[in-house]
C-alpha positions as CSV (number, residue, x, y, z in Angstrom):
1,X,-62.0,21.4,-18.0
2,X,-59.7,20.1,-15.4
3,X,-57.6,21.4,-12.4
4,X,-53.9,21.9,-12.9
5,X,-51.2,22.6,-10.4
6,X,-48.5,24.9,-11.8
7,X,-45.1,25.4,-10.1
8,X,-42.8,28.4,-10.2
9,X,-39.7,29.2,-8.3
10,X,-38.7,32.6,-6.9
11,X,-35.7,33.3,-4.8
12,X,-35.2,29.5,-4.3
13,X,-38.7,28.9,-2.9
14,X,-41.2,26.7,-4.7
15,X,-44.7,28.1,-5.2
16,X,-47.6,25.9,-6.3
17,X,-50.8,27.4,-7.8
18,X,-54.2,25.8,-8.6
19,X,-55.8,26.7,-12.0
20,X,-58.8,25.5,-13.9
21,X,-57.8,24.8,-17.5
22,X,-59.9,23.9,-20.6
23,X,-58.9,22.3,-23.9
24,X,-60.1,23.7,-27.2
25,X,-59.3,23.5,-30.9
26,X,-57.7,26.3,-32.9
27,X,-56.9,25.8,-36.6
28,X,-56.9,22.1,-36.3
29,X,-54.6,22.0,-33.2
30,X,-55.5,21.3,-29.6
31,X,-54.7,24.1,-27.3
32,X,-55.2,24.9,-23.6
33,X,-56.2,28.0,-21.8
34,X,-56.6,29.0,-18.2
35,X,-60.2,29.6,-17.3
36,X,-59.6,30.5,-13.6
37,X,-56.7,31.0,-11.2
38,X,-57.7,29.8,-7.8
39,X,-54.6,30.8,-5.9
40,X,-51.7,29.4,-4.0
41,X,-52.1,25.8,-3.1
42,X,-50.4,26.2,0.3
43,X,-53.1,28.6,1.4
44,X,-55.9,26.1,0.8
45,X,-56.8,23.8,3.7
46,X,-58.1,20.3,3.0
47,X,-61.6,21.4,4.1
48,X,-61.4,24.3,1.6
49,X,-60.5,21.9,-1.2
50,X,-63.3,19.6,-0.3
51,X,-65.8,22.5,-0.4
52,X,-64.5,23.6,-3.7
53,X,-64.9,20.0,-5.1
54,X,-68.4,19.7,-3.8
55,X,-69.3,23.1,-5.2
56,X,-68.0,22.2,-8.7
57,X,-69.8,18.8,-8.6
58,X,-73.0,20.6,-7.6
59,X,-72.7,23.1,-10.5
60,X,-72.0,20.2,-12.9
61,X,-74.9,18.3,-11.5
62,X,-72.6,15.4,-10.8
63,X,-73.5,14.3,-7.2
64,X,-71.9,10.9,-7.9
65,X,-68.5,12.7,-7.9
66,X,-68.3,13.3,-4.2
67,X,-65.1,13.8,-2.2
68,X,-65.3,10.3,-0.7
69,X,-65.5,8.7,-4.1
70,X,-62.6,10.8,-5.3
71,X,-60.5,9.8,-2.3
72,X,-61.2,6.1,-3.0
73,X,-60.1,6.4,-6.7
74,X,-56.4,6.4,-7.4
75,X,-55.0,9.0,-9.8
76,X,-53.7,7.5,-13.0
77,X,-50.5,9.5,-12.6
């Protein structure tokens, strides 16, 4: 699973939404489905995102993936 930011336009305004997506196989082909919609990215504050990341790491039992480590790593994109 991974987070995805999707963008849509309505009346000339850009909206960005955060979703949790998972990959799966169906009849020999890779597919993706949305597991959770977290809402409009503009409504999240940095502290909210950090709490979300910490909570997901705790659930996954990955304490090594803390917010400071993620900030230090550069995204491949």
